[in-house]
SEMIPA-358897 format. One record per residue (C-alpha): residue number from 0; residue in one letter; x, y, z. Coordinates in pm, whole numbers, always signed. Example, Ala and Ser with C-alpha at 12.3 -4.5 7.8 and 13.67 -1.06 7.14 Angstrom:
<sites>
+-----+----+--------+--------+--------+
|   i | aa |     xx |     yy |     zz |
+-----+----+--------+--------+--------+
|   0 |  a |  +1230 |   -450 |   +780 |
|   1 |  s |  +1367 |   -106 |   +714 |
+-----+----+--------+--------+--------+
</sites>
This chain:
<sites>
+-----+----+--------+--------+--------+
|   i | aa |     xx |     yy |     zz |
+-----+----+--------+--------+--------+
|   0 |  m |  -1822 |   +719 |  +2090 |
|   1 |  g |  -1597 |  +1020 |  +2088 |
|   2 |  r |  -1514 |  +1108 |  +1738 |
|   3 |  s |  -1474 |   +766 |  +1588 |
|   4 |  i |  -1714 |   +621 |  +1369 |
|   5 |  r |  -1812 |   +232 |  +1415 |
|   6 |  y |  -1936 |     +0 |  +1144 |
|   7 |  r |  -2018 |   -340 |  +1251 |
|   8 |  g |  -2025 |   -554 |   +937 |
|   9 |  i |  -1922 |   -258 |   +729 |
|  10 |  g |  -1533 |   -172 |   +681 |
|  11 |  y |  -1248 |   -104 |   +465 |
|  12 |  l |  -1107 |   -352 |   +250 |
|  13 |  l |   -730 |   -301 |   +301 |
|  14 |  p |   -720 |   -331 |   +690 |
|  15 |  l |   -950 |   -644 |   +630 |
|  16 |  l |   -719 |   -798 |   +394 |
|  17 |  l |   -437 |   -742 |   +645 |
|  18 |  c |   -670 |   -903 |   +916 |
|  19 |  i |   -776 |  -1202 |   +727 |
|  20 |  p |   -579 |  -1437 |   +930 |
|  21 |  l |   -758 |  -1319 |  +1223 |
|  22 |  l |  -1092 |  -1403 |  +1088 |
|  23 |  l |   -948 |  -1765 |  +1016 |
|  24 |  f |   -748 |  -1814 |  +1348 |
|  25 |  g |   -896 |  -1562 |  +1573 |
|  26 |  g |   -910 |  -1652 |  +1968 |
|  27 |  s |   -566 |  -1775 |  +2037 |
|  28 |  g |   -433 |  -1424 |  +2150 |
|  29 |  t |   -368 |  -1412 |  +2514 |
|  30 |  h |   -457 |  -1026 |  +2519 |
|  31 |  m |   -792 |  -1068 |  +2387 |
|  32 |  r |  -1081 |   -978 |  +2649 |
|  33 |  n |  -1332 |  -1168 |  +2411 |
|  34 |  p |  -1169 |  -1453 |  +2235 |
|  35 |  s |  -1428 |  -1415 |  +1961 |
|  36 |  l |  -1391 |  -1048 |  +1907 |
|  37 |  f |  -1109 |   -869 |  +1744 |
|  38 |  k |  -1116 |   -489 |  +1693 |
|  39 |  i |   -967 |   -352 |  +1406 |
|  40 |  g |   -906 |    +16 |  +1391 |
|  41 |  y |   -855 |   +208 |  +1053 |
|  42 |  v |   -797 |   +584 |   +988 |
|  43 |  i |   -997 |   +734 |   +722 |
|  44 |  e |   -881 |  +1096 |   +810 |
|  45 |  g |   -836 |  +1270 |   +458 |
|  46 |  v |  -1015 |   +998 |   +256 |
|  47 |  p |  -1269 |  +1169 |    +24 |
|  48 |  q |  -1631 |  +1107 |   +118 |
|  49 |  y |  -1711 |   +940 |   -233 |
|  50 |  n |  -1472 |   +678 |   -181 |
|  51 |  i |  -1643 |   +546 |   +134 |
|  52 |  a |  -1931 |   +371 |    -34 |
|  53 |  d |  -1710 |   +169 |   -245 |
|  54 |  l |  -1515 |    +70 |    +69 |
|  55 |  k |  -1846 |    -64 |   +219 |
|  56 |  i |  -1895 |   -272 |    -99 |
|  57 |  a |  -1554 |   -402 |    -89 |
|  58 |  y |  -1580 |   -510 |   +287 |
|  59 |  r |  -1913 |   -687 |   +234 |
|  60 |  k |  -1739 |   -900 |    -35 |
|  61 |  v |  -1476 |   -997 |   +214 |
|  62 |  v |  -1702 |  -1086 |   +484 |
|  63 |  q |  -1884 |  -1318 |   +259 |
|  64 |  q |  -1561 |  -1497 |   +153 |
|  65 |  y |  -1410 |  -1518 |   +489 |
|  66 |  a |  -1612 |  -1444 |   +801 |
|  67 |  e |  -1904 |  -1669 |   +769 |
|  68 |  g |  -1887 |  -2013 |   +925 |
|  69 |  y |  -1570 |  -1930 |  +1131 |
|  70 |  g |  -1763 |  -1791 |  +1437 |
|  71 |  v |  -1536 |  -1493 |  +1477 |
|  72 |  q |  -1683 |  -1159 |  +1507 |
|  73 |  t |  -1453 |   -838 |  +1392 |
|  74 |  d |  -1552 |   -508 |  +1515 |
|  75 |  v |  -1400 |   -249 |  +1245 |
|  76 |  i |  -1387 |    +94 |  +1376 |
|  77 |  y |  -1326 |   +384 |  +1132 |
|  78 |  y |  -1144 |   +697 |  +1288 |
|  79 |  n |  -1194 |  +1024 |  +1148 |
|  80 |  h |   -898 |  +1169 |  +1350 |
|  81 |  a |   -570 |   +986 |  +1349 |
|  82 |  e |   -482 |  +1089 |  +1703 |
|  83 |  d |   -792 |   +918 |  +1835 |
|  84 |  a |   -692 |   +581 |  +1669 |
|  85 |  v |   -343 |   +614 |  +1812 |
|  86 |  r |   -468 |   +684 |  +2163 |
|  87 |  d |   -706 |   +369 |  +2145 |
|  88 |  f |   -420 |   +148 |  +2018 |
|  89 |  r |   -177 |   +260 |  +2250 |
|  90 |  n |   -457 |   +219 |  +2555 |
|  91 |  r |   -535 |   -133 |  +2382 |
|  92 |  k |   -903 |    -38 |  +2314 |
|  93 |  i |   -822 |   -179 |  +1961 |
|  94 |  d |   -592 |   -476 |  +1864 |
|  95 |  s |   -451 |   -349 |  +1521 |
|  96 |  i |   -406 |    -12 |  +1379 |
|  97 |  g |   -391 |    +68 |   +994 |
|  98 |  g |   -408 |   +361 |   +759 |
|  99 |  p |   -249 |   +529 |   +459 |
| 100 |  s |    +85 |   +709 |   +459 |
| 101 |  g |    -26 |  +1018 |   +634 |
| 102 |  l |    -94 |   +826 |   +950 |
| 103 |  w |   +250 |   +696 |   +963 |
| 104 |  a |   +429 |  +1036 |   +876 |
| 105 |  r |   +286 |  +1173 |  +1182 |
| 106 |  y |   +249 |   +914 |  +1415 |
| 107 |  y |   +519 |   +638 |  +1354 |
| 108 |  d |   +699 |   +737 |  +1664 |
| 109 |  k |   +408 |   +691 |  +1886 |
| 110 |  i |   +281 |   +381 |  +1733 |
| 111 |  r |   +607 |   +190 |  +1705 |
| 112 |  p |   +666 |   +109 |  +2062 |
| 113 |  y |   +327 |    -53 |  +2092 |
| 114 |  g |   +329 |   -275 |  +1765 |
| 115 |  t |   +503 |   -583 |  +1680 |
| 116 |  l |   +381 |   -728 |  +1332 |
| 117 |  f |   +368 |   -468 |  +1051 |
| 118 |  y |   +222 |   -533 |   +695 |
| 119 |  l |   +287 |   -299 |   +399 |
| 120 |  v |    +24 |   -256 |   +129 |
| 121 |  q |   +190 |   -208 |   -217 |
| 122 |  k |    +76 |    -67 |   -535 |
| 123 |  s |   +361 |   -215 |   -712 |
| 124 |  d |   +635 |   -459 |   -675 |
| 125 |  d |   +860 |   -218 |   -533 |
| 126 |  t |   +862 |   -168 |   -157 |
| 127 |  f |   +868 |   +216 |   -217 |
| 128 |  q |   +719 |   +441 |   -457 |
| 129 |  r |   +836 |   +745 |   -666 |
| 130 |  y |   +604 |  +1038 |   -735 |
| 131 |  c |   +640 |  +1272 |  -1053 |
| 132 |  l |   +613 |  +1658 |  -1099 |
| 133 |  l |   +462 |  +1700 |  -1416 |
| 134 |  k |   +444 |  +2023 |  -1608 |
| 135 |  r |   +229 |  +2126 |  -1912 |
| 136 |  k |   +469 |  +2202 |  -2197 |
| 137 |  g |   +473 |  +2584 |  -2237 |
| 138 |  v |   +474 |  +2668 |  -1881 |
| 139 |  v |   +780 |  +2869 |  -1802 |
| 140 |  a |   +731 |  +2979 |  -1441 |
| 141 |  q |   +833 |  +2772 |  -1160 |
| 142 |  q |   +489 |  +2835 |   -992 |
| 143 |  g |   +124 |  +2809 |  -1081 |
| 144 |  s |   -182 |  +2592 |  -1029 |
| 145 |  v |   -111 |  +2221 |   -945 |
| 146 |  l |   -330 |  +1925 |   -954 |
| 147 |  l |   -324 |  +1651 |   -676 |
| 148 |  a |   -543 |  +1370 |   -638 |
| 149 |  k |   -775 |  +1431 |   -324 |
| 150 |  g |   -679 |  +1213 |    -15 |
| 151 |  d |   -314 |  +1131 |   -138 |
| 152 |  y |    -93 |  +1248 |   +118 |
| 153 |  n |   +214 |  +1170 |    -57 |
| 154 |  s |   +151 |  +1411 |   -334 |
| 155 |  l |   +111 |  +1690 |    -79 |
| 156 |  l |   +415 |  +1590 |    +97 |
| 157 |  y |   +632 |  +1584 |   -220 |
| 158 |  l |   +500 |  +1910 |   -318 |
| 159 |  r |   +610 |  +2084 |     +2 |
| 160 |  h |   +950 |  +1925 |    -24 |
| 161 |  y |  +1002 |  +2018 |   -372 |
| 162 |  a |   +896 |  +2379 |   -307 |
| 163 |  l |  +1115 |  +2426 |    -10 |
| 164 |  n |  +1430 |  +2203 |   -117 |
| 165 |  h |  +1436 |  +2299 |   -466 |
| 166 |  l |  +1274 |  +2638 |   -490 |
| 167 |  h |  +1353 |  +2750 |   -133 |
| 168 |  r |  +1009 |  +2907 |   -104 |
| 169 |  c |   +706 |  +2827 |   +107 |
| 170 |  p |   +467 |  +2621 |    -93 |
| 171 |  n |   +181 |  +2845 |    -95 |
| 172 |  d |   +409 |  +3107 |   -232 |
| 173 |  c |   +465 |  +2899 |   -540 |
| 174 |  f |   +159 |  +2693 |   -602 |
| 175 |  s |   -219 |  +2696 |   -565 |
| 176 |  i |   -356 |  +2335 |   -522 |
| 177 |  e |   -657 |  +2191 |   -727 |
| 178 |  y |   -783 |  +1864 |   -625 |
| 179 |  t |   -906 |  +1580 |   -836 |
| 180 |  k |  -1060 |  +1251 |   -787 |
| 181 |  k |   -795 |  +1041 |   -921 |
| 182 |  n |   -443 |  +1064 |  -1021 |
| 183 |  s |   -549 |   +975 |  -1414 |
| 184 |  t |   -785 |  +1251 |  -1400 |
| 185 |  a |   -494 |  +1515 |  -1286 |
| 186 |  i |   -289 |  +1371 |  -1595 |
| 187 |  y |   -573 |  +1447 |  -1847 |
| 188 |  q |   -656 |  +1778 |  -1700 |
| 189 |  l |   -299 |  +1873 |  -1732 |
| 190 |  f |   -301 |  +1755 |  -2075 |
| 191 |  f |   -594 |  +1953 |  -2159 |
| 192 |  k |   -442 |  +2265 |  -2030 |
| 193 |  q |   -662 |  +2282 |  -1715 |
| 194 |  s |   -358 |  +2338 |  -1495 |
| 195 |  d |    +12 |  +2411 |  -1496 |
| 196 |  y |   +164 |  +2153 |  -1293 |
| 197 |  a |    +45 |  +1792 |  -1135 |
| 198 |  i |   +191 |  +1543 |   -919 |
| 199 |  v |   +119 |  +1175 |   -961 |
| 200 |  p |   +277 |   +830 |   -843 |
| 201 |  e |   +534 |   +716 |  -1114 |
| 202 |  e |   +302 |   +417 |  -1169 |
| 203 |  s |     +5 |   +625 |  -1278 |
| 204 |  w |   +237 |   +818 |  -1527 |
| 205 |  k |   +358 |   +508 |  -1660 |
| 206 |  m |    +25 |   +367 |  -1720 |
| 207 |  a |   -120 |   +696 |  -1863 |
| 208 |  l |   +156 |   +686 |  -2124 |
| 209 |  e |    +82 |   +324 |  -2226 |
| 210 |  m |   -270 |   +395 |  -2275 |
| 211 |  n |   -207 |   +733 |  -2462 |
| 212 |  p |   +150 |   +799 |  -2577 |
| 213 |  d |    +37 |  +1132 |  -2705 |
| 214 |  i |    +39 |  +1277 |  -2351 |
| 215 |  a |   +408 |  +1292 |  -2381 |
| 216 |  q |   +373 |  +1569 |  -2645 |
| 217 |  k |   +228 |  +1805 |  -2410 |
| 218 |  v |   +323 |  +1690 |  -2079 |
| 219 |  v |   +679 |  +1629 |  -1935 |
| 220 |  v |   +830 |  +1528 |  -1598 |
| 221 |  v |  +1027 |  +1795 |  -1428 |
| 222 |  d |  +1124 |  +1628 |  -1126 |
| 223 |  r |  +1081 |  +1296 |   -936 |
| 224 |  s |  +1065 |  +1221 |   -565 |
| 225 |  p |  +1310 |   +978 |   -401 |
| 226 |  a |  +1186 |   +618 |   -412 |
| 227 |  v |  +1058 |   +648 |    -45 |
| 228 |  m |   +688 |   +679 |    -53 |
| 229 |  i |   +462 |   +406 |   +106 |
| 230 |  y |    +92 |   +357 |    +39 |
| 231 |  g |    -44 |   +198 |   +368 |
| 232 |  v |    +62 |     +8 |   +676 |
| 233 |  t |   -142 |   -194 |   +943 |
| 234 |  c |    +23 |   -317 |  +1266 |
| 235 |  y |    -79 |   -546 |  +1543 |
| 236 |  a |    -44 |   -489 |  +1915 |
| 237 |  n |   +271 |   -624 |  +2069 |
| 238 |  d |   +118 |   -836 |  +2337 |
| 239 |  l |    -12 |  -1089 |  +2066 |
| 240 |  s |    +99 |  -1438 |  +2166 |
| 241 |  p |   +397 |  -1587 |  +1945 |
| 242 |  d |   +157 |  -1863 |  +1840 |
| 243 |  l |   -117 |  -1635 |  +1701 |
| 244 |  t |   +181 |  -1406 |  +1552 |
| 245 |  k |   +298 |  -1728 |  +1379 |
| 246 |  k |    -37 |  -1808 |  +1259 |
| 247 |  i |   -110 |  -1452 |  +1112 |
| 248 |  k |   +218 |  -1479 |   +900 |
| 249 |  e |   +149 |  -1823 |   +788 |
| 250 |  s |   -219 |  -1789 |   +697 |
| 251 |  n |   -166 |  -1426 |   +539 |
| 252 |  d |    +63 |  -1599 |   +284 |
| 253 |  k |   -158 |  -1871 |   +225 |
| 254 |  v |   -475 |  -1658 |   +171 |
| 255 |  m |   -272 |  -1381 |    -41 |
| 256 |  h |   -156 |  -1692 |   -279 |
| 257 |  s |   -503 |  -1799 |   -329 |
| 258 |  t |   -723 |  -1742 |   -618 |
| 259 |  t |   -967 |  -1556 |   -399 |
| 260 |  g |   -694 |  -1355 |   -227 |
| 261 |  r |   -569 |  -1250 |   -557 |
| 262 |  n |   -903 |  -1139 |   -664 |
| 263 |  l |   -946 |   -931 |   -339 |
| 264 |  l |   -602 |   -755 |   -413 |
| 265 |  i |   -745 |   -677 |   -771 |
| 266 |  l |  -1067 |   -536 |   -615 |
| 267 |  a |   -862 |   -310 |   -377 |
| 268 |  q |   -632 |   -200 |   -662 |
| 269 |  v |   -338 |   -349 |   -459 |
| 270 |  k |    -19 |   -529 |   -602 |
| 271 |  s |    +73 |   -700 |   -295 |
| 272 |  q |   +128 |   -688 |    +78 |
| 273 |  k |   +411 |   -828 |   +289 |
| 274 |  a |   +513 |   -852 |   +662 |
| 275 |  i |   +803 |   -613 |   +705 |
| 276 |  k |   +988 |   -491 |  +1005 |
| 277 |  a |   +907 |   -137 |  +1153 |
| 278 |  e |  +1250 |     +1 |  +1063 |
| 279 |  t |  +1169 |    -80 |   +672 |
| 280 |  l |   +942 |   +246 |   +696 |
| 281 |  l |  +1231 |   +452 |   +814 |
| 282 |  p |  +1321 |   +618 |   +476 |
| 283 |  f |   +967 |   +745 |   +432 |
| 284 |  i |   +954 |   +852 |   +800 |
| 285 |  d |  +1273 |  +1036 |   +765 |
| 286 |  y |  +1149 |  +1219 |   +435 |
| 287 |  a |   +833 |  +1323 |   +625 |
| 288 |  k |  +1042 |  +1451 |   +902 |
| 289 |  t |  +1280 |  +1647 |   +714 |
| 290 |  t |   +990 |  +1820 |   +521 |
| 291 |  k |   +818 |  +1912 |   +825 |
| 292 |  r |  +1158 |  +2072 |   +978 |
| 293 |  l |  +1169 |  +2257 |   +637 |
| 294 |  m |   +805 |  +2366 |   +672 |
| 295 |  d |   +851 |  +2473 |  +1030 |
| 296 |  g |  +1160 |  +2688 |   +939 |
| 297 |  a |  +1027 |  +2852 |   +620 |
| 298 |  c |   +672 |  +2877 |   +673 |
| 299 |  s |   +634 |  +2913 |  +1050 |
| 300 |  n |   +467 |  +3265 |  +1025 |
| 301 |  k |   +272 |  +3208 |   +697 |
| 302 |  e |    -52 |  +3024 |   +597 |
| 303 |  t |    +41 |  +2673 |   +520 |
| 304 |  f |   -130 |  +2377 |   +353 |
| 305 |  a |   -334 |  +2162 |   +586 |
| 306 |  d |   -126 |  +1946 |   +794 |
| 307 |  r |   -339 |  +1642 |   +753 |
| 308 |  g |   -353 |  +1678 |   +369 |
| 309 |  s |   -654 |  +1711 |   +146 |
| 310 |  q |   -922 |  +1805 |   +379 |
+-----+----+--------+--------+--------+
</sites>
């Protein structure tokens, strides 16, 4: 099996949401070796182990809703290493590939020539997100401990870019990372003086202020990232038939506007998902590439943060 982990009947909700049309209309793609089997690849590299159980539960709920009675088997393959998933997608051992932002920051150029239909998973109504650098009031130094939600590649990417572009220093010369389970935990730990800084999505910051306005008395926003961050993307192989591609688009729209579909989005803590052109991702890809160039130039001879994020 190599370094991938296979779960038949157990999988991750987000890629399955994106592949629901294949559960409903599988079998008409000319590329399928077995018309009743569609192989879904999803990268879990960097995903905290304590989240995996929740993902299994979510998948079982989706299977109960959509897979029974349609005669289509899906083989969901989890990949601990993104490069394995990319290789299998390029070699057509899997029919779709999906994953969080870190996958696309590092492998967009290798995936793009082999994909045709892209779906963007959104946490808010906006296509792109901003991240906030929060500081505990009273902290004067432009360095110190910083809280990041474990598994959130975007927060690490933004931390690198901020340190290199604004402070003109290698990130690990400025900050020591402390990981939390959730973004909300990072905010509240900062509020209770357990760190100097935190990086969270802007939506998480707004939500925290709505729930507890007193947070603003002790925590301030000192910087925001550009609105370029993405949450996750799935794309399908470029040898899907035009008929199947059309059915995927149409059925996805129908399912996501149904009551069941909306409930699944809520379960996955996702606001929406939509079909996009690959070029839509370029603002994020360019931001990631710029940050990498800065890292390579400033930190090439120094210890740097793990390239894959929160390991």
